[in-house]
C-alpha angles and dihedrals in degrees: 000000000000136000125234117247117254087225090064089079089064101046116120135185113277113279115246124174090216090069092052104036108030118067100158108032096184091057100037126098136173124231132177117234117229123197137013104270095108102042091114087063090051097259112130129192107281095020116149108238121208105213122192112198093187095066120095107225119243129196110293098021120135108237142181108234138178111221118180091338096312125111115227138169113224143150108256124223127188113203128163093342091309132112121227128186120210133191130163117339091258093056118085115251111245120222108204111227120210091239092058122097099249133167132167102222098185148319119265104232097176142002125209113205122195113213099184126033120197 
């Protein structure tokens, strides 16, 4: 006859980031951030971005966009039927003009930053 371990009361299911960060697997992709233009939003160079293409962006969301053929990560703002793209305070705000090639590729739902690389 054995005794149960007192630690058994504290056992949890294995931790997987998929369970916490991915809510719609078929529409979710990972991208690696490059650069320092979104550090004020907590996105560092090399961060892994969790991008959900099924979400409709709302004012203030961080999004992956394609602007004139270039991928960028920015905070989106909707003001007076216009779209604005913000980054850090030292980066100029972009007002998207209707004649520009512009696509919202997906909403960044999470960012995973690595603080120490081996």
